[in-house]
C-alpha positions in Angstrom: 78.6 68.7 59.0 76.9 70.8 61.6 74.0 73.1 60.8 74.8 76.7 61.2 73.6 80.2 60.6 75.4 83.5 60.1 74.6 86.8 61.6 75.9 89.3 59.1 77.2 92.8 60.1 74.7 94.3 57.7 71.3 95.7 58.6 68.2 94.7 56.6 68.7 97.9 54.6 72.3 96.9 53.7 74.0 99.3 56.0 77.2 98.3 57.9 76.6 97.6 61.5 78.6 99.5 64.1 80.7 99.3 66.2 83.3 97.6 63.9 84.2 95.1 66.6 80.6 93.9 67.3 81.3 90.3 66.2 84.2 89.9 68.5 82.3 91.5 71.4 79.3 89.2 70.9 81.5 86.1 70.6 83.5 87.3 73.7 80.2 87.3 75.7 79.4 83.8 74.4 82.9 82.4 75.1 81.7 80.6 78.2 79.2 78.6 76.2 81.2 75.7 74.9 80.6 71.9 74.5 81.7 69.7 77.4 85.3 68.6 77.1 86.3 71.5 74.8 87.9 73.5 77.7 91.3 73.0 79.0 93.6 75.3 81.0 93.3 78.2 78.5 89.6 77.9 77.5 88.9 81.4 78.7 91.3 82.8 76.1 89.3 81.7 73.1 85.8 81.7 71.5 83.2 79.0 71.9 83.0 76.6 69.0 79.3 77.3 69.1 79.5 81.1 68.4 82.5 82.3 66.4 83.5 85.5 64.5 84.3 85.4 60.8 84.3 87.5 57.7 82.0 86.7 54.8 82.7 88.6 51.5 84.4 91.4 53.4 81.6 91.7 56.0 82.0 90.8 59.7 79.8 88.0 60.7 79.1 85.6 63.5 78.7 81.8 62.9 76.2 80.2 65.2 75.9 76.5 65.5 72.3 75.3 65.7 73.3 72.8 68.4 73.5 75.8 70.7 69.7 75.8 70.9 69.7 72.3 72.5 72.8 72.9 74.7 72.1 76.3 76.0 68.6 77.6 75.0 69.1 81.0 76.8 72.4 81.6 75.0 70.8 80.7 71.7 67.9 83.1 72.4 70.4 85.8 73.3 72.2 85.7 69.9 68.9 85.4 68.0 67.4 88.4 69.8 70.7 90.4 69.4 70.3 89.9 65.6 66.6 90.9 65.7 67.0 93.9 68.0 69.8 95.3 65.7 67.9 94.5 62.5 70.8 92.3 61.2 70.7 89.9 58.3 70.6 86.2 59.3 71.5 83.6 56.7 71.3 79.8 57.1 74.7 78.4 55.9 77.6 76.4 56.9 81.3 77.4 57.3 83.5 75.3 55.0 87.1 74.5 56.0 89.8 76.3 54.1 91.2 74.5 51.1 94.7 73.1 51.7 97.3 72.9 49.1 
């Protein structure tokens, strides 16, 4: 399983980060950062597998794969600095697949 971290839509003080679509905006900017071979004719219509929006316990978040650091250091730096600049909580974790059945 890949190593990941979450940028939560909560400031260090626990306040909700605005605007409400921040995660989608950040992931939209990072959509061009994708592993080789993951493209296809409609790749521009989706998010990168390296930086994806999600919701954690009702809080918007962005999941960042640590592999991004090796693949695209400038992109990795961009998301890390975004979190720092906006005083957002960052948590090391991994996204588990949904249970089926």
